[in-house]
C-alpha positions, 0 to 999 in steps of 0.5 A: 379642783383636782386639775388645780392640784395637778397644776400646783404640783407640776409648778412646784416641782419645776420651782424646786428645780429652778431654786437649786439651779439658780443658786448653783448657776449664780455661784458657778457664774461668779466663781467661774468668771462666766458672763454666759453662766450669770445670764443663765442664772438670771434666766433660771431666776425668771423661771422661778418668778413665773412659777409663782405667777402660775400658782397665783393666777391658776388659783384665781382662774379656778374661782367660780362665776360671780356677779362681776364675771359671768364667764368665770375667771379663766382669762386670768390664766391667759393673763399669766401666760402673757406675763410669763412671755413679758418676763421672758422677753425682758430677761432675753433683752438683758442677756443680749445687751450684756453679752453685746457689751462684753463683745464690744469690749473684747473688740476694743482690746479688753481681754476677757477672763476664761470661764472655769470648769465649774461653770461648764459643769453647771451648764451641763447639769442645767441642760439635763434637769431643765429638759427633763422638767420640760418634758414632764410639764408639757405632757401635764399641760396637754393633759390638763389643757392649761395654757399657763402650764404650757407657757411655763413648760416652754420657759423650761425648754428655753432655759435648757436650750440656753444652757446648751448654748452656754455650755458650748460657749463656755467649753469653747472659751475654756478649751480653745485658748485665750483668743477664744474667750469671746465665745462666752459672751457670744453664746449668751447673745445667741441664747438671748436671741433664741429666747426673744423668739420663744417669748414673742410666741408666748406673747402672741398667743396670750395677747391674741386670747385676751383680745378675743382672737377666734379659734383656729379654722380647723376647730371651727370647721369641726364645730360646724360639722358637729352641729350639722350632725344633729337630725333636724339641724341645718346650715349652722352659721354665724359661728363666733368662738374664743378662748376663756382660759382653758375653756372655749366659748361658742356661739352659733345660729342654726336653721330648723323647720319653722313648723315644729313646736317650740319645745322640739326646737329647744330640745334640738338646740340643747342637743347641739349644745351638749354635743359640743360640751361632750367634745370640748368639755363641760365647762364650754360656754355654748349659745345656740340661736334657732332660726326657722327655715324660709 
């Protein structure tokens, strides 16, 4: 329960910053005649929406096991990460499209209005605030082992980086003269392309977990070493792993002397299970199958 409170706290702080920024950015983008800043404001709006998604899905994922969910509800947190990636991808494609339309118009001879200083100040403020929220969120995500909070942290970082590109584009359009006003939409396209890359990474991780992708090789190798370290246990094999939200699920076979008692074999298997839970958390699902040595 304490973990959920911390996740809510991190998310709500980020949400409050997003609300302030998206209102300021929309105002600055409209009043400052900056397509890049309006795109940046839409990005902040998507951040706010994903904050809501995290709060809702983390509450669901923390529900205890029930008759319909023998492994708990942890996958809902992974689903939240996937939805965040999808939202981010949609925003990125919109940003690239809108910027490309303005660039094509400029090439065809349509003059673009230079953005105002208000838009530049909004971009610089966004860089500072969003980078700060990213560092705060990523530290908390790793402490809490929350993929949803980590995904949201990267969403904050992508917003900060998009604001860097926005600031460069707006600054160039302001200070280099009328012939360089195209830098504003060019910046929005570059930023959008970067966000596509970040979104693809989040989607790859989220979909991989939803599709029961195995844990990394180095983690699986460590699990086998831990099991083999228990006296009397030999040749851990047939290891199967996956993530369930912020928890691991581990299944493996081990060999033992076929002449020992059933109770002793059970106790050894329980020792392996507890060793793995001590390493990866008490909520880790562990199933150990004992086989006699030939």
